Structures are given as structure tokens and as C-alpha cells.
N, C-alpha and C positions, 0 to 999 in steps of 0.2 A: 674581810680588811683585802682588800690586792694592794700586792707590794710591786714595785718597777722593778724589773731586771736588769740589772749592768751587761754591757755587750758582752765581758766575758764569761759571765753566768750564763749568756746565752749561747755561745760556741765552744764554752768548754766542752759539754760531750764529745763534739765531732772530734777533738783528737786524742786518739789513745793512749800518748805517753802519760797525759796531763791525767788519766784516772789512775795512775800509781801515787802511793803513799810514800811517804819519806822520813826520816825522824820518827822513829815510833807513829805514824798512822797519820802525821800531819799531809793534807795535799801538796801535791809535788807544784810549785809554783816556778815556770820554765823563763828566766828574766835575760839569759844571753843571747839573744835575738841576733846581736852585733855577729855572733859569730857561725848561728847557724839558725835558721826557724825551722818549727815541729810543722807537720804538717794535718791538715786534716785527713778523716779517713777517707772519703772523696777522692782526696790527689794521690792517696796512696794505693787504694783501688787501680783508681787508673792507669798510674808507675807501672804497676804490678801486668797491667793487661798487656801495656803499650810491650815493656820488654820481654813479655813470657808470648806474644805473637805477632809483633810488628817490627820490633827492634833494629832500625838499618839508620844510614843516613841521610840526611834529604839535601843535600846540595845538587843532587839530580838524578832523576826516576832513572836509575840505567838498568833495574830488573824489577819484578816484583814486589819486594819487601821494599826497597827505596820507594818505588813508587806510593808504596801505601804509606808508608813513614812521611813522604811530601805532604800527601790529603790529609795527614792528622796535623802535623806543624802547620800548614796552611790554614784547617780549619779550626785549630787554636788561637793561631793569629788573629783571626777573623771575629772572633768569640770576643780577645783581648779589647779589640778595637772598637769592638759593641760597646762595651763596658766603658771605656774611655771616652768613648765619644767622639773617636780620631776620625779625621775626614776619612782617610784613606787603611786601609790593614797594612801597606809599607811603612806607615806610620811608627808601625810598634817593632822595634828590635828587642828580640830576648839575649841577655845576658847571663852570666854567671851569678853575678849579684851587683848590689851597689857601686861599688867601689871600679869595678869594671864599665860598668855601665855611665859613669861619670867621664871615667876616663876614656 
């Protein structure tokens, strides 16, 4: 007998924090996404790589690290644009959170 897997069950293994148990062994359920969201391992790995090897401002490529950061930022914007089916990557604006994005 085959069981349909929920999206939550399918992606839960990707989120390290959700491997924790609380209150005597119950699986952690995180519902405070308004305050912060949990990150999948691939995001944590990518951030660690960026902060360890490339971290610099992305306003203007004035030195080697900032040039590398600009490339990473541009590539991320282009990937999001493709995912969102945007006509142009310049339509994609990164903000710190939804509230900042709305304002």
C-alpha cells in the first residue's frame, strides 16, 4: 500500500533544526515564522560558504571581494527571476523581510 506524503513530511528532513525533539521526545513543530523562518541545510551551507569566502558589499565592485560578491548577488537575483518567471531580473528586489518589502 502506497501512502501520499505531505509537502511538510517531504521537506522536513532538509531543515536541521526540525530534527530536534522537545517536551520529552516530541518532534519540534515551529510555527513562529512571522518572527523568523527556519532554513534548509542547502541555504545554511550556501550562507556559510559566502560568509567564509566572499563576504563583501554588493553596491559597487571596488575590490576583488566586492566584485565576487556582486557576481554572487547578480546570479542569485537571476535564479529567483527565472523561478518567479519575471520578465527581467531587475524586477527582483531583495528585502530583509515581508514588512520591509511591502513598505
